[in-house]
C-alpha positions in Angstrom: -18.9 -5.8 -3.4 -19.0 -9.0 -5.5 -21.2 -7.3 -8.1 -18.1 -4.8 -8.7 -15.4 -7.4 -9.9 -14.7 -7.0 -13.4 -11.7 -9.7 -13.6 -10.6 -8.2 -17.0 -6.6 -8.6 -16.5 -4.7 -12.1 -15.7 -2.5 -11.4 -12.7 0.5 -13.6 -12.2 1.7 -14.8 -8.9 5.0 -13.5 -7.8 7.8 -15.3 -5.7 9.0 -13.4 -2.7 12.2 -13.6 -0.4 13.4 -11.5 2.4 17.2 -10.9 2.6 19.2 -10.5 6.0 18.9 -6.9 6.2 14.9 -7.2 6.2 14.9 -6.3 2.2 12.1 -7.7 0.4 12.3 -9.1 -3.2 10.0 -10.1 -5.8 10.9 -12.6 -8.9 9.5 -13.3 -12.0 10.6 -15.5 -14.8 13.8 -15.6 -13.1 14.3 -11.9 -12.8 14.6 -10.3 -9.1 13.5 -6.6 -8.4 13.1 -5.1 -4.7 9.7 -4.4 -3.4 8.5 -0.7 -3.6 8.4 -0.6 0.1 12.1 -1.7 0.2 13.2 0.9 -2.1 11.5 3.6 -0.4 12.8 2.3 2.9 16.5 2.4 1.9 16.0 5.8 0.1 14.8 7.5 3.0 16.1 11.2 3.2 18.4 11.9 6.2 15.8 14.4 7.9 13.3 11.2 7.9 16.1 8.9 9.3 16.9 11.3 11.9 13.0 11.8 12.9 12.9 7.9 13.1 16.0 7.7 15.3 14.7 10.7 17.5 11.2 9.2 18.2 12.9 5.6 18.9 15.4 7.5 21.5 12.1 9.3 23.2 10.1 6.6 23.6 12.8 3.9 24.1 13.8 0.8 22.0 11.7 -1.6 23.7 8.3 0.7 23.7 9.4 1.3 20.0 9.2 -2.0 19.1 6.1 -2.8 20.8 4.6 0.1 19.2 5.7 -0.9 15.8 4.7 -4.5 16.0 1.3 -3.5 17.5 0.7 -1.4 14.5 1.8 -3.8 12.3 -0.7 -6.5 13.6 -3.5 -4.0 13.5 -3.0 -3.4 9.8 -2.4 -6.6 8.9 -5.7 -7.7 10.4 -7.6 -4.8 9.2 -6.4 -5.4 5.3 -7.6 -9.0 6.0 -11.3 -7.9 6.9 -11.0 -5.5 3.9 -10.1 -8.2 1.6 -12.4 -10.7 2.9 -15.5 -7.8 2.4 -14.1 -7.4 -1.3 -14.2 -11.1 -1.9 -17.7 -11.3 -0.3 -16.4 -13.5 2.4 -18.1 -13.4 6.0 -15.7 -14.6 9.1 -17.2 -17.2 10.8 -15.0 -16.9 13.8 -17.5 -15.3 16.2 -14.8 -14.4 18.9 -13.3 -11.7 16.7 -16.6 -10.3 15.2 -16.5 -7.4 17.5 -12.5 -6.8 17.2 -11.6 -3.3 16.6 -9.7 -4.0 13.1 -12.8 -5.1 11.8 -14.7 -2.1 13.0 -11.7 0.1 11.4 -12.0 -2.0 8.0 -16.0 -1.2 8.2 -15.6 2.4 8.6 -13.5 2.3 5.2 -16.3 0.3 3.6 -18.9 2.9 4.9 -17.3 5.7 4.4 -15.6 5.1 0.9 -15.7 2.0 -0.8 -19.5 1.3 -0.9 -20.0 5.0 -1.7 -17.2 5.5 -4.6 -15.6 2.1 -5.7 -16.9 1.4 -9.2 -15.1 -1.5 -10.4 -12.7 -4.2 -9.0 -10.2 -5.7 -11.1 -8.0 -7.0 -8.4 -7.1 -7.2 -5.0 -3.6 -8.1 -3.0 -2.6 -7.8 -6.8 0.7 -9.0 -7.6 2.5 -6.3 -9.8 6.1 -6.6 -11.6 8.2 -4.1 -13.5 11.3 -5.4 -15.0 14.7 -3.9 -13.9 12.9 -1.5 -11.5 10.4 -2.7 -8.8 7.8 -5.3 -7.7 4.6 -5.5 -4.9 1.1 -6.4 -4.1 -1.3 -3.5 -4.3 -4.4 -3.6 -2.0 -6.8 -2.7 -4.5 -6.7 -1.8 -8.3 -9.9 -0.8 -10.3 -12.3 2.1 -10.5 -12.6 4.5 -8.0 -14.8 7.7 -8.1 -15.2 7.2 -12.1 -11.5 7.0 -12.5 -8.9 3.7 -12.8 -6.9 3.9 -9.6 -4.7 2.3 -7.2 -6.1 2.4 -3.9 -4.1 1.4 -0.5 -5.8 1.1 3.0 -3.7 2.4 6.0 -4.2 2.1 9.6 -2.9 4.7 11.7 -2.6 5.4 15.4 -3.7 9.1 14.7 -5.0 11.2 11.8 -2.2 12.5 9.3 -1.4 15.6 7.4 -1.0 15.3 3.7 2.6 16.4 3.8 3.2 13.4 5.7 2.3 10.8 3.5 4.6 11.3 0.5 5.6 7.8 0.7 2.0 6.5 0.4 1.5 8.3 -2.6 4.8 7.2 -4.1 3.4 3.6 -3.4 0.4 3.9 -5.6 2.6 5.6 -8.4 4.8 2.9 -8.3 2.2 0.2 -8.5 0.6 2.2 -11.6 3.8 2.1 -13.3 3.9 -1.8 -13.0 0.3 -2.1 -13.8 0.2 0.1 -16.8 3.4 -1.8 -18.2 2.0 -5.3 -17.5 -1.5 -4.6 -18.5 -1.7 -1.7 -20.9 -3.8 0.8 -18.7 -3.5 4.3 -18.1 -3.8 4.7 -14.5 -3.4 8.5 -13.3 -4.9 8.3 -9.8 -4.0 7.1 -6.2 -6.2 6.9 -3.3 -5.2 6.5 0.1 -7.7 5.5 2.7 -7.0 5.4 6.5 -8.8 4.9 9.9 -7.6 5.1 13.1 -8.3 2.9 16.1 -10.9 5.7 17.1 -12.4 5.3 14.0 -11.5 8.5 12.5 -11.3 8.2 8.8 -9.5 10.1 6.0 -9.4 10.1 2.3 -6.2 11.4 0.3 -6.1 11.6 -3.6 -3.6 12.4 -6.0 -4.6 12.4 -9.7 -3.4 13.5 -13.4 -0.3 15.8 -13.3 0.1 15.5 -9.7 0.3 11.4 -9.6 2.7 11.8 -12.9 4.8 13.9 -10.8 5.1 11.3 -8.1 5.8 8.4 -10.6 8.7 10.6 -11.8 9.8 11.1 -8.1 9.4 7.3 -7.5 11.7 6.6 -10.7 14.2 8.7 -9.2 14.2 6.8 -5.8 14.8 3.8 -8.1 17.7 5.2 -9.6 19.0 6.2 -5.9 18.3 2.4 -4.7 20.5 1.1 -7.6 23.3 3.8 -7.4 23.4 2.8 -3.2 23.4 -0.9 -4.3 26.5 -0.5 -6.7 28.5 1.1 -3.7 
């Protein structure tokens, strides 16, 4: 992966804070904006909110909390393995060499990144859009010969395309910030998913569909601002 790096952009670090409600905010040059994930979480549809409540009631609060924590931990570890691989690092901790998360990250490397990633601009890249949103994207660069925002996801089961609208909105949001900050013209979002059973999925939005998701994300930003004015 080292030969794919092209550090053509200068990415500035962002300060991050979390408020009492769990909302995450980033600041740059004295301006604070909400994270992409906070905006999406706070502007969920009532249907999505009801579905989450129904799931928690079905499995019980304790089990729901356990599943959520386990999923978050699995995702964090998988992301760390992928980040290390992109930077050409190898873990020297032999106790974790065979853990499931590393195998999941290897599936994503083998099935997608080794085959289709052409160029890496940044990994865990901080991006900031004034008076709107900010966050860190898993990977930005050129994927399948097209400038892209790439997001890695772990999932307990395979996904249907209609279930991952917020994933697409995330990539659209990061592209808006990257384009503004670095004068790019990103029109592709890539979602790479692996389950603990090593089932791999690739979802791509591009061109007019990608522009549609950017428009929808800006509508969510407007909704977030409206909710926070009340």
